[in-house]
C-alpha positions as CSV (number, residue, x, y, z in Angstrom):
1,M,0.0,0.0,0.1
2,A,3.0,2.3,0.6
3,I,4.2,1.7,-3.0
4,V,0.6,2.6,-4.3
5,K,0.7,5.8,-2.2
6,A,4.1,6.7,-3.6
7,M,2.6,6.2,-7.1
8,I,-0.2,8.5,-6.6
9,E,2.0,11.1,-4.9
10,T,4.5,11.0,-7.9
11,D,1.9,10.4,-10.6
12,N,4.2,7.7,-11.9
13,Y,2.8,4.2,-12.6
14,P,4.4,1.1,-13.9
15,D,3.0,-0.5,-17.2
16,F,2.4,-3.8,-15.4
17,I,2.9,-5.7,-12.2
18,V,3.5,-9.3,-12.0
19,I,2.4,-11.5,-9.1
20,D,4.1,-14.8,-8.5
21,G,2.2,-17.3,-6.2
22,A,4.0,-18.9,-3.4
23,E,3.1,-22.5,-4.6
24,G,6.5,-22.5,-6.4
25,G,7.2,-23.1,-9.9
26,T,10.7,-24.7,-10.3
27,G,11.3,-25.7,-6.8
28,A,14.7,-23.8,-6.8
29,A,13.8,-21.9,-3.6
30,P,14.9,-23.2,-0.2
31,V,12.3,-25.5,1.5
32,E,11.9,-23.0,4.4
33,F,10.8,-20.3,1.8
34,M,8.5,-22.5,0.0
35,D,6.7,-23.7,3.0
36,N,6.6,-20.6,5.1
37,V,6.8,-17.4,3.0
38,G,4.4,-15.9,0.6
39,M,0.8,-16.1,-0.5
40,P,-1.1,-18.5,-2.8
41,M,-1.6,-17.1,-6.3
42,V,-5.2,-16.2,-5.9
43,E,-4.9,-14.4,-2.6
44,G,-1.9,-12.4,-3.9
45,F,-3.7,-11.4,-7.0
46,L,-6.7,-10.3,-5.0
47,L,-4.7,-8.3,-2.4
48,I,-3.0,-6.3,-5.3
49,H,-6.1,-6.0,-7.4
50,N,-8.2,-4.7,-4.4
51,T,-5.5,-2.4,-3.3
52,L,-5.3,-0.8,-6.8
53,V,-9.2,-0.5,-7.2
54,G,-9.3,1.1,-3.6
55,A,-6.8,3.7,-4.7
56,G,-8.7,4.2,-8.0
57,I,-5.7,3.4,-10.2
58,R,-6.5,-0.1,-11.4
59,D,-7.2,1.1,-15.0
60,K,-3.7,2.4,-15.2
61,I,-1.8,-0.8,-14.4
62,K,-2.1,-4.1,-16.1
63,L,-1.5,-7.3,-13.9
64,G,0.1,-10.5,-14.8
65,V,-0.2,-13.6,-12.5
66,S,1.8,-16.9,-12.3
67,G,1.5,-19.9,-10.0
68,K,0.5,-23.4,-9.8
69,I,-2.6,-24.7,-11.5
70,V,-3.2,-28.3,-10.5
71,S,-6.8,-29.2,-11.5
72,G,-9.8,-28.2,-13.6
73,F,-11.1,-26.5,-10.4
74,D,-8.2,-24.2,-10.2
75,I,-8.8,-23.3,-13.8
76,A,-12.4,-22.5,-13.1
77,V,-11.5,-20.3,-10.2
Protein backbone atom coordinates (compact mmCIF):
# COMPACT_ATOMS: atom_id res chain seq x y z
CA MET A 1 0.00 0.00 0.00
CA ALA A 2 2.96 2.30 0.62
CA ILE A 3 4.12 1.72 -2.96
CA VAL A 4 0.64 2.60 -4.26
CA LYS A 5 0.68 5.76 -2.15
CA ALA A 6 4.06 6.72 -3.64
CA MET A 7 2.74 6.07 -7.17
CA ILE A 8 -0.18 8.42 -6.57
CA GLU A 9 1.98 11.14 -4.97
CA THR A 10 4.48 11.12 -7.85
CA ASP A 11 1.88 10.44 -10.55
CA ASN A 12 4.21 7.74 -11.85
CA TYR A 13 2.76 4.28 -12.57
CA PRO A 14 4.31 1.07 -13.91
CA ASP A 15 2.93 -0.41 -17.11
CA PHE A 16 2.37 -3.73 -15.37
CA ILE A 17 2.86 -5.67 -12.14
CA VAL A 18 3.57 -9.42 -12.11
CA ILE A 19 2.37 -11.44 -9.11
CA ASP A 20 4.04 -14.79 -8.52
CA GLY A 21 2.24 -17.23 -6.23
CA ALA A 22 4.01 -18.92 -3.35
CA GLU A 23 3.10 -22.39 -4.65
CA GLY A 24 6.50 -22.55 -6.30
CA GLY A 25 7.34 -23.11 -9.92
CA THR A 26 10.74 -24.66 -10.38
CA GLY A 27 11.26 -25.68 -6.77
CA ALA A 28 14.58 -23.81 -6.74
CA ALA A 29 13.78 -21.88 -3.55
CA PRO A 30 14.88 -23.21 -0.17
CA VAL A 31 12.29 -25.48 1.46
CA GLU A 32 11.84 -23.00 4.34
CA PHE A 33 10.80 -20.31 1.87
CA MET A 34 8.46 -22.58 -0.09
CA ASP A 35 6.73 -23.77 3.09
CA ASN A 36 6.57 -20.57 5.13
CA VAL A 37 6.86 -17.45 2.96
CA GLY A 38 4.45 -15.89 0.49
CA MET A 39 0.80 -16.09 -0.44
CA PRO A 40 -1.07 -18.41 -2.76
CA MET A 41 -1.52 -17.08 -6.29
CA VAL A 42 -5.22 -16.17 -6.03
CA GLU A 43 -4.90 -14.42 -2.67
CA GLY A 44 -1.87 -12.46 -3.87
CA PHE A 45 -3.72 -11.36 -7.00
CA LEU A 46 -6.79 -10.30 -5.02
CA LEU A 47 -4.69 -8.29 -2.56
CA ILE A 48 -3.00 -6.31 -5.33
CA HIS A 49 -6.17 -5.94 -7.43
CA ASN A 50 -8.26 -4.70 -4.48
CA THR A 51 -5.51 -2.30 -3.35
CA LEU A 52 -5.33 -0.75 -6.82
CA VAL A 53 -9.14 -0.56 -7.11
CA GLY A 54 -9.38 1.07 -3.67
CA ALA A 55 -6.81 3.68 -4.71
CA GLY A 56 -8.65 4.29 -7.99
CA ILE A 57 -5.68 3.40 -10.21
CA ARG A 58 -6.51 -0.14 -11.35
CA ASP A 59 -7.24 1.04 -14.89
CA LYS A 60 -3.68 2.43 -15.22
CA ILE A 61 -1.83 -0.83 -14.47
CA LYS A 62 -2.05 -4.26 -16.07
CA LEU A 63 -1.59 -7.32 -13.85
CA GLY A 64 0.10 -10.59 -14.73
CA VAL A 65 -0.18 -13.62 -12.46
CA SER A 66 1.79 -16.86 -12.32
CA GLY A 67 1.46 -19.83 -10.05
CA LYS A 68 0.47 -23.44 -9.88
CA ILE A 69 -2.70 -24.70 -11.54
CA VAL A 70 -3.20 -28.34 -10.63
CA SER A 71 -6.78 -29.21 -11.49
CA GLY A 72 -9.78 -28.17 -13.54
CA PHE A 73 -11.17 -26.51 -10.42
CA ASP A 74 -8.09 -24.25 -10.26
CA ILE A 75 -8.72 -23.21 -13.86
CA ALA A 76 -12.38 -22.48 -13.13
CA VAL A 77 -11.47 -20.33 -10.13
